[in-house]
N, C-alpha and C positions, 0 to 999 in steps of 0.2 A: 648779886645774882649773875649767872652765867647763861648767855643765850648760845644755843647750839646751831651751827650751820654745817651742811654737808657738801661734799665735793660736787654733787650733782646740781647744786644751786638751791635746793630746798632747805627749809628750816628758817631760822630767824633772818629777817631782812634787815638791812642797815637801819631803816627807819624804826623797826620794831625793837631793835637792840640799842637804840640811842640812850635809853635810860638805864641800861645795865652796866655793870663794872667792866665787862669784857665779853667778846664773842669768841667762842671756841669753834674753830673750823676743823671738822674731822676729815681726814683724807680718804674717805670712802663714800659711796652713795648712801642715801638715807635708807632705813629698813623697807619702806615701800618700793623705792626704785630697785632694791636688791630683789625683792620678791617678784616684781614685774619682770626683771631680767630672767629669773629662775623659771617662771612660767611662760616665757616666750611671748609676753604681751607688750603693750605700750601704755603710757599714761594717757595718750589720746584716746585709746580704745576704752579706758575706764571713764574719761570725761564724756564720751558719747553715751554711755550706759547710765550715768548718775542722773538724778533728777535735776533739771536745769537750774533751780535756785541754789543748788549746792555745788555747782561747778567751780566757782571761784575758790571755795574752801578746799576742794579736792585737788585743784591745780597745784597747791603748795603743801599738800598733806604729806607727812612723813611716817605716820603711825599706821601699822597694818591692822590694828584692832579698832581704828575709828569707824563709827557706824554712820551709814548714809541711807538715803532713799534711792532705789534703783528702778530703772525703767526696763521691763523685760522686753527683749528685742522681738519677741513673738506676739507682743500686744497685749500681754496678760497684765493683771493689776500690778501696781507699784509695791514694792516690798522693802522692808528695812533689813539691812545686813551689814556686817563689817566688810571692809575692803578684803581682808584675808578670806572670808567666806565667798566672796564674789570671785576672787581669783582661783580659788582652790575647791570651791563647793559646786553644788548642783544647780545653781540658779534659783529661779522662783519655785514656789510650791507646785504650781500647775505644770510646769516643765518637768518636775520630778515625776509627777503622776503620769504624764504623757510618755516619759521615756520607758516606763515599765508597762505600757499598755499593749494590747494585742497587736496593733498594726506595727508598732516599733519592734515587738518581738520577732516578726517575720524577717526583718532585715538585720537582726543582731548577728554579729560575726562575719558579715559580708565585707570584703576588702574593696576599696575603690580609690579612685584618684580625686583628690581635692585640689584643683589647680590654684585656689586662692589661699592655700595654707602657707603661713609664713613661718618658716623654720630656718634654723642656722645649722650648717653642717661643718664640723671641724675637719681638719686635715686627717686626723686619726680616724674619724668615722668614714671618710672617703677611702682611706687605705683599707679599713675593715671590709668595705663593700668590694673593693678590688680583690682582696684575698679570698673572700667568700665566693665571688663570681668565677674564680679559678677552680673551685671545687664543685659548686652547684649552680644551676641556671637560676639567676635572679630575674623576675619580671620587671619590665619597665612600666612606669606610669601607675604604680600603686604605692600610696603613701598613708592611707588611713584604714581603720577597721571600725566598723559600726558597732556600738556597744548597747547594752540593755539598761544603761543608766547614764546620768550626765556626768562628765568628767572635765573639770576646769571650764564649765560653761558650755561644753559641746558634747553631743552624743557620739562622739568618736574618739579613738585614740590614734596617735601618729608615732609609731615606733620608728627607730632608725632604719631598720630593714624589715620588709614584710615578704614572707614566702608563703603565698596562698595555697600552693599544692600540699604543703606540710601543715598548714595552719600553725605556723611558728613564726614568731617575731624575734629579732635579734637587737639588743641594745648594747651600746658601749657607754660605760660610766667611768669617769675619773674625777678626782677632786678639783681639777683645773688649777690655774695659777692662784686663786684665792685659798685653795685647799679646803674650801667649804662646799663646793658643789657635790650634789648627791649624797649630802649628809643632812641630818636634822629633818627639816621640812621637806626638802627635796627627796630625801630617802623615803619619807612617809609617802609622798605622792608617787614614787616608783613602785612601792608595794601596792598602792591602791590601783595603779594602772594594771599591774600584773593580775590582781584580783578581778578587776573589771574584764580583762581579756579572757581570764580562765572561765568566767561565767558564760562566755559565748564560744567556748571550745577552742581557745588559742592558748599556746604555751609560750612564754617568754624566756629566752636565753639571754642572761646578761653577762657580759664580759666586764668584770669589775677590777679595775687597775688602780695603780697609785696608792695602795694602802687601804682601799675600801673593803669593808667586810662582806662576807657572803650574805645573800638575802634568801638562800634556800638551796635546794637541789639543783636548780637550773642556773646557778651562778658559777662562772668560770673566773676564779681569782688569780690574778697575776700582777706582776710588777709593771708591766707595760704590754701593749698590744704586740704579740709575736705570732709567727706562723704556728707554733705549738699551741697557743691559746685558740687560734682559729680551728686547727685541727680537733682540739678538745670540744669546741662548739659543735662541729659536725658530728663527732662521736656522740655527743649528747642528743642530737637529733635522731640518731639511730636508736639510742636508748628509749626516746620518747615515742617515735613513730614506727620504728621497725626498719630493718635493712632494706626491705623491698621498696618501701615508700621513698627512702632516701636515694637508693639506687636509681629509681625512676627519674630523678631530677639531677643527676650528676652532670657536670659540664663536660 
């Protein structure tokens, strides 16, 4: 029997593997740690949400399909769900109903600043913001858009760049060093985000670099982020909202 341990430290412990023939250490994170990284969460955040009796098990969990009991942060009843569903799904059943209620609908599509939002910005994304700011006026202090549904446990989306005057969000996607980012599960979540924003009147322009395929008419496919790619994104804004709207926000 072979016990598997991952570079992140999760998986078979030395004690658990004592009776096996050997321990295979994979030089990558476990599936759960990889999903946590993709969804910009932390294991500590998951441990706060899981029912207390199951925290010890979740602390060393590697499977995204493992099912646990979860505590809704809004005080609703506990619910059973897989780790994957909690990280990528809509939370508990009552949260789902509330997200589509009348009061929530009034705020749907409203951009705002979430000061507590934990995001990571790459150098390329910073360069994209700089290049766009040379062409159009980008507002400061806006990083989220209210949705009419739950998305990754929140009723908001957090695009790379938010342009409230045009109701357009801009995202930069590339496969990263792993060559797996924005593919598979992450690509599916990108599509879900685009759909959720479209429901509340927003368009998402995606600059898809590094060999990523187009996700639709609003995708700018390129080898890497270039001035030409940014110019194409601005031109797409004109096609979506019209020349007058874009001219009104020119830098």
